[in-house]
C-alpha positions in Angstrom: 0.0 0.0 0.0 2.7 2.5 1.0 4.7 1.9 -2.2 1.7 2.1 -4.5 0.4 5.3 -2.9 3.9 6.9 -2.9 4.2 6.1 -6.6 1.1 8.3 -7.2 -1.6 5.7 -7.5 -5.1 6.1 -6.1 -5.8 2.9 -4.2 -9.3 1.3 -4.7 -9.9 -1.5 -2.2 -12.9 -4.0 -2.3 -13.9 -5.0 1.2 -17.0 -6.9 2.2 -16.4 -8.0 5.7 -15.6 -6.0 8.8 -12.1 -7.6 9.2 -11.2 -6.7 5.6 -12.4 -3.1 6.1 -10.3 -2.8 9.3 -7.2 -4.2 7.5 -7.7 -1.7 4.7 -8.1 1.3 7.1 -5.1 0.2 9.1 -3.1 0.2 5.9 -4.3 3.6 4.9 -3.5 4.9 8.4 0.2 4.2 7.8 0.3 6.7 4.9 1.2 10.4 5.4 -1.9 12.5 5.9 -1.2 14.8 3.0 -0.7 11.9 0.7 -4.1 10.4 1.7 -5.7 13.8 1.1 -4.2 14.1 -2.4 -4.8 10.5 -3.6 -8.4 10.2 -2.4 -8.2 6.5 -1.7 -11.4 4.5 -1.5 -12.9 1.3 -0.1 -15.9 -0.2 -2.0 -18.8 -2.5 -1.1 -18.6 -2.2 2.7 -21.3 -4.8 3.5 -20.1 -5.0 7.1 -18.2 -2.4 9.0 -17.4 -2.6 12.7 -19.0 0.5 14.4 -15.6 1.3 15.9 -14.2 1.7 12.4 -17.0 4.0 11.0 -15.5 7.3 12.1 -12.1 6.3 10.7 -13.2 6.9 7.2 -13.4 10.7 7.8 -10.4 10.7 10.1 -8.2 9.1 7.4 -9.9 10.9 4.5 -10.8 7.5 2.9 -13.9 7.7 0.7 -16.6 5.1 1.2 -17.8 3.8 -2.2 -21.2 2.1 -1.8 -23.3 -0.2 -4.0 -26.7 0.5 -2.4 -28.7 -1.9 -4.5 -27.5 -4.7 -2.3 -29.0 -3.1 0.8 -32.1 -5.3 0.6 -33.0 -8.6 2.3 -32.8 -10.7 -0.8 -32.3 -14.5 -0.9 -28.6 -14.3 -0.5 -28.9 -12.2 2.7 -31.7 -14.4 4.1 -30.1 -17.8 3.3 -26.4 -17.0 3.5 -25.3 -13.8 5.0 -27.6 -13.7 8.0 -27.0 -17.3 9.2 -23.2 -16.9 8.6 -22.9 -13.6 10.5 -25.4 -14.2 13.3 -26.9 -11.5 15.4 -26.2 -8.7 16.2 -23.7 -8.5 13.3 -26.3 -9.4 10.7 -28.2 -6.3 11.7 -25.3 -4.1 10.8 -25.1 -4.9 7.1 -24.7 -2.0 4.6 -24.6 0.8 7.2 -25.4 3.5 4.7 -26.7 6.1 7.0 -23.7 5.7 9.4 -21.3 6.1 6.4 -23.0 9.2 5.2 -22.9 10.7 8.7 -19.1 10.6 8.5 -18.9 12.8 5.4 -18.5 12.4 1.7 -19.7 9.1 0.2 -19.5 8.0 -3.5 -21.8 5.4 -5.1 -21.4 2.9 -7.9 -23.1 -0.2 -9.2 -20.4 -3.0 -9.5 -22.0 -3.9 -12.8 -22.0 -6.6 -14.3 -22.4 -8.4 -10.9 -25.6 -6.4 -10.3 -27.8 -3.8 -12.1 -26.1 -0.7 -13.5 -29.3 1.3 -13.0 -28.7 4.1 -10.4 -32.4 4.7 -10.0 -32.9 1.1 -8.7 -30.0 1.5 -6.3 -31.3 4.9 -5.0 -34.7 3.3 -4.5 -33.2 0.5 -2.3 -31.0 3.0 -0.4 -34.0 5.1 0.5 -36.5 2.3 1.2 -34.2 -0.6 2.2 -36.4 -3.0 0.3 -36.5 -4.5 -3.2 -37.8 -2.1 -5.9 -41.4 -2.5 -6.7 -42.3 -4.5 -3.6 -44.0 -3.7 -0.3 -41.7 -5.8 1.7 -40.7 -4.6 5.2 -37.7 -2.3 5.2 -34.5 -4.2 6.0 -32.6 -2.5 8.8 -34.7 0.6 8.4 -32.5 2.8 10.6 -29.9 2.7 7.8 -32.2 4.3 5.2 -30.8 7.5 3.6 -32.2 10.5 1.8 -32.6 10.9 -1.9 -30.4 14.0 -1.9 -27.6 12.0 -0.3 -27.7 9.4 -3.0 -27.9 11.9 -5.8 -24.8 13.6 -4.5 -23.1 10.2 -4.1 -23.7 9.5 -7.8 -22.8 12.9 -9.1 -20.6 15.5 -7.4 -19.1 13.0 -4.9 -18.3 10.5 -7.6 -16.6 13.3 -9.6 -14.6 14.3 -6.5 -13.5 10.6 -6.0 -12.3 10.5 -9.6 -10.4 13.8 -9.4 -12.6 15.5 -12.0 -14.8 17.7 -9.9 -13.7 20.7 -11.8 -15.1 19.2 -15.1 -18.0 17.0 -14.0 -20.4 16.2 -11.3 -22.6 19.3 -11.3 -24.4 21.6 -13.7 -22.2 24.6 -13.9 -20.8 26.9 -16.5 -17.6 25.5 -17.9 -18.3 21.9 -16.9 -19.1 19.1 -19.3 -22.9 18.9 -20.0 -23.3 15.4 -18.7 -26.9 15.0 -17.6 -30.1 13.0 -17.7 -33.7 14.2 -17.9 -36.1 12.0 -15.9 -39.8 11.4 -16.1 -40.3 12.3 -12.4 -38.7 14.7 -10.0 -37.0 12.4 -7.5 -37.2 15.0 -4.8 -41.0 15.2 -5.0 -42.3 11.7 -5.6 -43.0 9.2 -2.8 -40.0 6.9 -2.0 -42.1 3.9 -3.2 -42.1 5.3 -6.7 -38.4 6.1 -7.1 -37.8 2.9 -9.1 -40.5 3.8 -11.6 -38.8 7.0 -12.8 -37.6 6.7 -16.5 -34.8 8.3 -18.4 -36.2 10.4 -21.1 -32.9 11.9 -22.4 -29.2 11.5 -21.8 -26.5 14.0 -22.7 -22.7 13.4 -22.7 -20.5 16.4 -23.0 -23.3 18.4 -24.5 -24.3 15.7 -27.1 -27.6 13.8 -26.9 -26.7 10.1 -26.8 -30.1 8.8 -25.9 -33.7 9.9 -26.1 -36.8 7.9 -25.5 -39.2 7.3 -28.3 -41.8 10.0 -28.8 -39.8 12.7 -27.0 -38.9 15.8 -29.0 -36.4 18.5 -27.9 -35.7 21.9 -29.2 -31.9 21.4 -29.2 -29.8 18.3 -29.1 -26.4 19.9 -28.6 -25.2 22.3 -25.9 -21.8 24.1 -25.9 -19.8 24.4 -22.8 
């Protein structure tokens, strides 16, 4: 870890269990503080984090990188993870709210292992249940807000990737990367988040996707 970071690389660690998370954080703790701040190292997945280690992310300036679609009580959780972990550890899986409480969090999909659709992941993060179901919320105290997930997928993700000056928010001078949705995610009920549809997608000011039947005055935007 020390040699890789000193050579200028940003370290991206995948950690599922609490022991793996602790080992990764311990490794980052051995790096100079200024180097950690400059590199923006990250740990992804974070299914289980010991409560003692949660504040260490902000202390060490290590960015949590979450895949929130997994934060639902699916068959794998019910039949494998819960029996293996036992209680109370099983009730600490995917501690999204705790991670957001510590500061900046980025979000991703881990596609092709799971869906690349961020709207599905946002739905799970906010409701803690499978999209399109009325299941009971799984570990409901770890639900997060829509605004938090939108930031995780946009400006926070851009910061993690060292491109916050060019991407991540709609500002003059930045790349016009955006989507137009069928619903305002900040206004619809949480139960409908997964039903929002993408009507148009722009990449660097160019329309790269539009749904059938939609018409737009302009399909290109200059920086």
